[in-house]
C-alpha atoms as a printed R data frame, in Angstrom:
    type eleno elety resid chain resno      x       y      z
1   ATOM     1    CA   MET     A     1 22.790 -26.228 10.261
2   ATOM     2    CA   LEU     A     2 19.340 -24.687  9.896
3   ATOM     3    CA   ASP     A     3 17.926 -23.767  6.510
4   ATOM     4    CA   PHE     A     4 15.443 -20.928  6.908
5   ATOM     5    CA   GLU     A     5 15.048 -17.722  4.933
6   ATOM     6    CA   TYR     A     6 15.280 -14.256  6.430
7   ATOM     7    CA   GLU     A     7 12.230 -12.103  5.842
8   ATOM     8    CA   SER     A     8 11.574  -8.598  7.086
9   ATOM     9    CA   GLU     A     9  8.555  -8.439  9.326
10  ATOM    10    CA   GLU     A    10  6.813  -5.510  7.680
11  ATOM    11    CA   ARG     A    11  6.777  -3.905  4.289
12  ATOM    12    CA   PRO     A    12  8.254  -1.365  4.319
13  ATOM    13    CA   LYS     A    13 10.544  -2.535  7.083
14  ATOM    14    CA   ARG     A    14  9.853   0.045  9.799
15  ATOM    15    CA   LYS     A    15  9.683  -1.445 13.247
16  ATOM    16    CA   HIS     A    16 13.235  -2.815 13.684
17  ATOM    17    CA   HIS     A    17 15.095  -0.779 11.051
18  ATOM    18    CA   TRP     A    18 16.947   2.472 11.508
19  ATOM    19    CA   ASN     A    19 19.846   4.416  9.984
20  ATOM    20    CA   ARG     A    20 22.481   3.963 12.704
21  ATOM    21    CA   PRO     A    21 25.482   1.600 12.608
22  ATOM    22    CA   VAL     A    22 24.779   0.127 16.083
23  ATOM    23    CA   PRO     A    23 21.891  -1.864 17.539
24  ATOM    24    CA   SER     A    24 19.824  -0.257 20.256
25  ATOM    25    CA   PHE     A    25 16.333  -0.048 21.756
26  ATOM    26    CA   ILE     A    26 13.693   2.637 21.704
27  ATOM    27    CA   ARG     A    27 10.514   2.864 23.691
28  ATOM    28    CA   GLU     A    28  7.210   2.820 21.809
29  ATOM    29    CA   GLY     A    29  4.341   3.111 24.244
30  ATOM    30    CA   ASN     A    30  4.912   0.504 26.935
31  ATOM    31    CA   ARG     A    31  7.227  -1.690 24.806
32  ATOM    32    CA   TRP     A    32 10.931  -1.598 24.020
33  ATOM    33    CA   ILE     A    33 11.667  -2.163 20.314
34  ATOM    34    CA   GLY     A    34 15.036  -3.549 19.221
35  ATOM    35    CA   LYS     A    35 16.609  -1.637 16.346
36  ATOM    36    CA   CYS     A    36 19.035  -3.432 14.029
37  ATOM    37    CA   PRO     A    37 22.166  -1.662 12.854
38  ATOM    38    CA   ASN     A    38 22.094  -0.547  9.238
39  ATOM    39    CA   SER     A    39 25.194  -2.708  8.605
40  ATOM    40    CA   ILE     A    40 23.179  -5.947  8.780
41  ATOM    41    CA   ASP     A    41 22.118  -6.952  5.301
42  ATOM    42    CA   ARG     A    42 20.110  -9.968  4.106
43  ATOM    43    CA   ALA     A    43 23.234 -12.129  3.753
44  ATOM    44    CA   VAL     A    44 24.296 -11.491  7.364
45  ATOM    45    CA   ALA     A    45 20.743 -12.058  8.601
46  ATOM    46    CA   ARG     A    46 20.403 -15.340  6.682
47  ATOM    47    CA   ALA     A    47 23.811 -16.584  7.877
48  ATOM    48    CA   SER     A    48 22.847 -15.837 11.483
49  ATOM    49    CA   LEU     A    49 19.676 -17.909 11.048
50  ATOM    50    CA   ARG     A    50 21.630 -20.765  9.478
51  ATOM    51    CA   ASP     A    51 24.204 -20.813 12.277
52  ATOM    52    CA   GLY     A    52 21.845 -19.824 15.112
53  ATOM    53    CA   GLU     A    53 20.638 -21.863 18.035
54  ATOM    54    CA   PRO     A    54 17.032 -23.082 17.710
55  ATOM    55    CA   PHE     A    55 14.808 -22.958 20.782
56  ATOM    56    CA   SER     A    56 11.362 -24.349 21.482
57  ATOM    57    CA   PRO     A    57  9.722 -24.747 24.901
58  ATOM    58    CA   PRO     A    58  8.827 -28.302 25.971
59  ATOM    59    CA   ASP     A    59  5.148 -27.855 25.073
60  ATOM    60    CA   TRP     A    60  5.903 -26.576 21.526
61  ATOM    61    CA   ARG     A    61  4.368 -29.052 19.044
62  ATOM    62    CA   LYS     A    62  5.305 -27.447 15.722
63  ATOM    63    CA   PRO     A    63  8.009 -28.978 13.486
64  ATOM    64    CA   TRP     A    64  9.951 -25.674 13.337
65  ATOM    65    CA   PRO     A    65 11.689 -23.818 16.173
66  ATOM    66    CA   LYS     A    66  9.692 -21.199 18.052
67  ATOM    67    CA   ARG     A    67 12.776 -18.961 18.093
68  ATOM    68    CA   ILE     A    68 16.301 -18.921 16.776
69  ATOM    69    CA   TYR     A    69 18.978 -17.153 18.795
70  ATOM    70    CA   ALA     A    70 22.187 -15.829 17.274
71  ATOM    71    CA   VAL     A    71 25.013 -13.495 18.238
72  ATOM    72    CA   ILE     A    72 26.172 -10.880 15.727
73  ATOM    73    CA   ASP     A    73 29.137  -8.693 16.668
74  ATOM    74    CA   GLY     A    74 28.673  -9.616 20.332
75  ATOM    75    CA   VAL     A    75 24.958  -8.710 20.406
76  ATOM    76    CA   PRO     A    76 22.300 -11.407 20.983
77  ATOM    77    CA   TYR     A    77 19.444 -11.513 18.470
78  ATOM    78    CA   ARG     A    78 16.108 -13.319 18.602
79  ATOM    79    CA   ALA     A    79 14.380 -14.497 15.435
80  ATOM    80    CA   THR     A    80 10.704 -15.424 15.307
81  ATOM    81    CA   PRO     A    81  8.737 -17.047 12.454
82  ATOM    82    CA   THR     A    82  7.284 -14.840  9.740
83  ATOM    83    CA   VAL     A    83  6.112 -17.707  7.530
84  ATOM    84    CA   PRO     A    84  6.046 -20.690  9.903
85  ATOM    85    CA   GLY     A    85  8.405 -23.442  8.814
86  ATOM    86    CA   ARG     A    86  9.990 -21.292  6.093
87  ATOM    87    CA   SER     A    87 11.217 -17.891  7.257
88  ATOM    88    CA   TYR     A    88 12.159 -15.847 10.315
89  ATOM    89    CA   HIS     A    89 12.699 -12.217 11.230
90  ATOM    90    CA   GLY     A    90 15.372 -11.288 13.767
91  ATOM    91    CA   TYR     A    91 15.961  -8.312 16.023
92  ATOM    92    CA   PRO     A    92 18.227  -7.470 18.956
93  ATOM    93    CA   GLU     A    93 17.272  -9.314 22.136
94  ATOM    94    CA   ASP     A    94 16.307  -6.893 24.887
95  ATOM    95    CA   PRO     A    95 18.838  -7.281 27.726
96  ATOM    96    CA   ARG     A    96 15.985  -6.712 30.174
97  ATOM    97    CA   GLU     A    97 14.464  -9.957 28.857
98  ATOM    98    CA   MET     A    98 17.619 -12.079 28.959
99  ATOM    99    CA   HIS     A    99 16.739 -13.475 32.391
100 ATOM   100    CA   ARG     A   100 13.631 -15.035 30.792
101 ATOM   101    CA   LEU     A   101 15.601 -17.100 28.271
102 ATOM   102    CA   GLU     A   102 15.009 -20.771 28.916
């Protein structure tokens, strides 16, 4: 079991937050941005980090995982460090990027 905190990536949380009950993706410029459903609260986010699957590539030399992957309601999420070694921020994993998962 992992023990990391959930932390929103921005204040106010803008990039991955929206007011719909389902996750989705929107295009901003040349990037797709994962939008979290409004039903995910801090407790759900923290539990998904705790129970998630850590991933680090072979050349990663830090003592914390580069990413944590979790599935919430059948949707894969990727979490990346906000405060390295202490907290992560998660968002829906873009299905177009799933082939790149190692």
